[in-house]
N, C-alpha and C positions, 0 to 999 in steps of 0.2 A: 680546414674547410671551416668555411664562416658559424659558428655557432647560436644559435635563434634562440634570445632568452623565451622563457616560457611564458610573461606577457604580451610581445611579440606572436607569439605562435595562438596564443588564445584571438588576438583582436584580429589578425588577418580570419582564425580559423571562421570566427564569427559574421565577421566582414564577407567572405565567403557564401557560407549561409544563408546571411541575409538576401545578399543576392539570391539564392538560387529561388529561394521564396516569394520574395520580393516578386521578381524580373518576369515576367509574362512567357510562357511554355516555348513559344517560335522567336523571339530572342536569343534564348538560352541555345535552343540548338543551332542559332545560327551561329550564335558564336563561335559553339564549340568546333561547330561545320567551318568556322574559319581558319580557328587556328589547325584540324588537321592538317586542309585542308592550303594555307594560306601557298602562295611559290608552286604551288601545287604541277602547273602545264609547263613541262621544260623549254627551252630551242630547240630542240630538237622538236618532239610534237607540234610548237607553234610551227615550224622550219613543212614539217611533212602536211599540217593541214593547211598549210597556203597553198602547198602546189598542191592538193587536192582543189581547194577552192579557184584555182585558175582555172581547171578539168570544168566546173564546173560552171565560171562566169568566164568565160574565156578575153584574149584579148583579137577585138580588131578593128572596127571601124569607125565601135567607142571604146571606152577602156572598160577594163575587161576587173578580175581579181585582186589583181597584184597593182594595180594603179590605185583602185580607189582605198588601198592602203588593209589590205583585208587583217592582212597578220597583226597591223595592232590591235584591231576592231577584235578578233581573236584575244590575243593579248590583255587586255584592257575591262574585258566581258567575263572572262574564265575568273578571274581571278577574286570574285565574288560570287557567294554561293546562291546569287537567286539565276543561277545558272546548270546547275548543277545537271540539270535530266540532260543543255547538252556537253557539261563537261564527262559525261560518261561514254555519251556517244562518241566522241570526237576519240576521247583516248583510245576506245577501241580501231576505229578506223586506224591509228597512229600504230599500234599495237600489225595490226596484223596487218598493212600498206612495210611497216617494215621488216617484219620478223618473213615475210613474202622474197621482200629486196635481200634481206642475207640468204635463202633460200636455193633462190632464181640467179643471183647475179654474186652472193658470194660478197657484196658490199654492203653498205645502210646505202636508203633511200635517196636523204639529200647527196647521197655521193657515185646514184650512178649516173650512166649517158640521158638525156631529154629521150631519145626514144622507146627503150625502156621503162623510163618512169612512165609516161603515155600506156606500152602497156599492159603494166598497174592495175594502170588510173582505171583504163578499160575494161576489162577484169573484175576490177572492186567494184564498178557501176555497171556492167553486165552481170552480173551477181557469181560469177564464177572463183570471189577469195569468198571463208567462209565470215560473210559482216552481213547481219537479221538486217531487210529492206527498214526497219523502223529507225536506224541507227544511219541508214543513210538518208533519207527521207530528213532527219533530225540534222544531220546536220547540212542538205542541200536546202532545208529554210534556215537554221546558220547562217550560210552564206550571204544568201539573199536576204538575208537580213539586215547584215556588214557590210555587201553593196550600197541598198538603200536608203540605210536611217540617217539620224542626226549624225554631223561628223564632230559632236562634243562627246559622239558615245566611240568614238578610232577608226568607223571606217568611213564612204564615201567622200576620201580624201577633194578640199576643194570645192563640196557640191558639187561634185567629175556629174554623179550618174543622175542630180536633180538638173546641173543644165544640156543635159541631154537629150533630157525630156521636157523642157522648154516650151516646146507649142503645144504639150496634152495639160501641164500642171498650170494654174497659175502660179506668180512668184509673192502672190499678195499669201496663200497662206502660208510658206515658209519667212522663215527670220530669216532669209539669205543678204 
């Protein structure tokens, strides 16, 4: 193991102390949250959240959550600390869906069939699974945000939802 010299240790300690003293408190807390939460949402949770988002905003005559790139939106937005309030709700929903799937079907949520997945999502949004209404509302808000956001944030792939609303929204309002 590399031994640190006393001079290096003192210099690093003073640098960190100076950072803590002079950095604004909200910047320090954000820095610690990023350290604690870096890479915090797993691929499995992203897949579960994307399946649930398809239930919220399904495909039909217009692009749905899948076509609008909701998984990429979740991935980009949940890696930063400014969406912590959504992160906790999404983790709770993913956890409940995964546990319910393993209990009912003896398989992970992403490996069950379409009908079973549909039944679990229906139970979730009907209030039959132990998730608070607040968490569900946050998830729905976040999903819709991803479906209608500027594509630079990861969702609304190729401006698809804006193109559907072309008759209602003037193009000059956006940088399309």
